[in-house]
C-alpha positions in Angstrom: 266.6 265.0 14.2 267.2 267.4 11.2 269.9 269.4 13.0 272.7 266.9 13.3 274.7 264.5 11.1 275.1 260.9 12.2 278.7 261.8 13.0 277.6 264.7 15.2 275.1 262.5 17.0 277.6 259.7 17.7 280.7 261.8 18.5 279.3 265.0 20.0 275.6 265.2 20.8 275.2 262.1 23.0 278.5 263.0 24.8 277.5 266.6 25.4 274.0 265.6 26.7 275.7 263.1 29.0 278.2 265.7 30.2 275.6 268.3 31.2 273.5 265.7 33.1 273.9 265.7 36.9 274.9 262.4 38.3 271.7 260.4 38.6 270.0 262.7 36.1 267.7 261.4 33.4 267.9 262.0 29.7 264.9 261.8 27.4 265.2 262.0 23.6 262.2 262.0 21.4 262.5 261.8 17.6 260.3 260.8 14.6 261.2 258.5 11.8 260.3 260.8 8.8 257.8 258.3 7.5 254.0 258.3 7.3 252.0 255.1 7.4 250.5 254.7 4.8 252.4 257.2 2.6 250.1 258.3 -0.3 251.5 259.3 -3.7 251.9 263.0 -3.0 253.2 262.3 0.5 255.8 259.9 -0.9 257.0 262.5 -3.4 257.2 265.2 -0.7 258.8 262.9 1.9 261.3 261.4 -0.6 262.3 265.0 -1.4 262.8 265.8 2.3 264.7 262.6 3.0 267.0 263.1 -0.1 267.6 266.7 0.9 268.6 265.6 4.4 270.8 262.8 3.1 272.6 265.2 0.8 273.6 267.1 4.0 274.7 263.8 5.7 271.7 264.0 8.0 270.0 260.6 8.5 266.2 261.1 8.4 265.7 257.8 10.1 268.2 258.5 13.0 266.0 256.7 15.5 267.3 253.4 14.3 270.8 254.4 15.5 270.1 256.3 18.8 269.7 253.1 20.9 273.1 251.8 20.0 274.8 255.1 20.7 273.1 255.5 24.1 273.8 251.8 25.0 277.5 252.3 24.1 278.0 255.1 26.6 279.6 253.8 29.8 278.1 256.7 31.8 274.5 255.8 31.0 272.3 253.0 32.4 268.6 252.2 32.9 268.0 252.5 29.2 264.5 252.1 27.8 262.5 253.2 24.9 259.0 253.6 23.6 257.6 253.6 20.1 254.3 255.4 19.6 252.1 256.1 16.6 250.7 259.6 16.2 247.7 260.2 14.0 247.8 262.8 11.3 244.7 264.2 9.7 241.3 265.4 10.8 240.1 261.8 10.8 241.7 261.6 14.3 240.1 264.7 15.7 241.8 267.7 17.1 245.2 266.1 17.8 245.4 264.7 14.3 244.3 267.9 12.7 246.9 269.9 14.6 249.6 267.4 13.6 248.6 267.7 10.0 248.6 271.5 10.1 252.0 271.5 11.8 253.5 269.2 9.2 251.9 271.2 6.4 253.4 274.4 7.9 256.8 272.7 7.9 256.3 271.8 4.3 255.4 275.4 3.4 258.5 276.6 5.3 260.6 274.2 3.1 259.0 275.4 -0.1 262.1 277.2 -1.4 264.3 274.1 -1.0 261.8 271.5 -2.0 260.4 273.3 -5.1 264.0 273.3 -6.4 264.5 269.7 -5.5 261.2 268.6 -7.2 261.5 271.0 -10.1 258.1 272.5 -9.3 256.6 276.0 -9.3 255.4 277.3 -6.0 251.7 276.9 -7.0 252.3 273.3 -8.0 254.1 272.6 -4.8 251.3 274.2 -2.7 248.8 272.0 -4.5 250.9 269.0 -3.6 250.9 270.0 0.1 247.1 270.4 0.0 246.9 266.9 -1.6 249.2 265.5 1.0 246.9 266.7 3.8 243.9 265.1 2.0 245.8 261.9 1.6 246.6 261.8 5.3 242.9 262.1 6.1 241.7 259.7 3.5 244.4 257.1 4.4 244.0 257.6 8.1 247.8 258.2 8.2 250.0 258.2 11.2 253.7 258.7 12.0 255.9 256.9 14.5 257.9 258.7 17.1 260.4 257.2 19.5 261.3 258.1 23.0 264.6 257.1 24.6 265.2 257.3 28.3 268.4 256.7 30.2 270.1 257.8 33.5 273.6 259.0 34.2 275.5 257.0 36.6 275.9 258.4 40.1 279.6 259.1 39.9 
């Protein structure tokens, strides 16, 4: 989701994925929507910074809303379907939620250089925000949505 611009998704990525599929082969795309439900105060600040950084690079952080129309528009694809799922984030949800929270916090730490500049924060302040974000996820019983899209290439 964070690798391609909308133009690349619509003009290149879907076409290339379709091109490399064998006739009758299935394509599955899974992406998240870069939102947490509910989004606490620190989470909103961090996620707004990520979303604005992506938008500044012409990358749509909510690309899921567009994928269905691009897949549907391809004359070589049929049997389209999609699923939307909620994934828990935080230790409130047991091991899976704890792993999801740790994974996302690791991503936030990896983005420290870019996001401290965007937010005008020092590294220590930023790290405290990430720690608070993890606490918010647990206290708010937060979750995130991810979407899976399935389609099949025509047989020739």
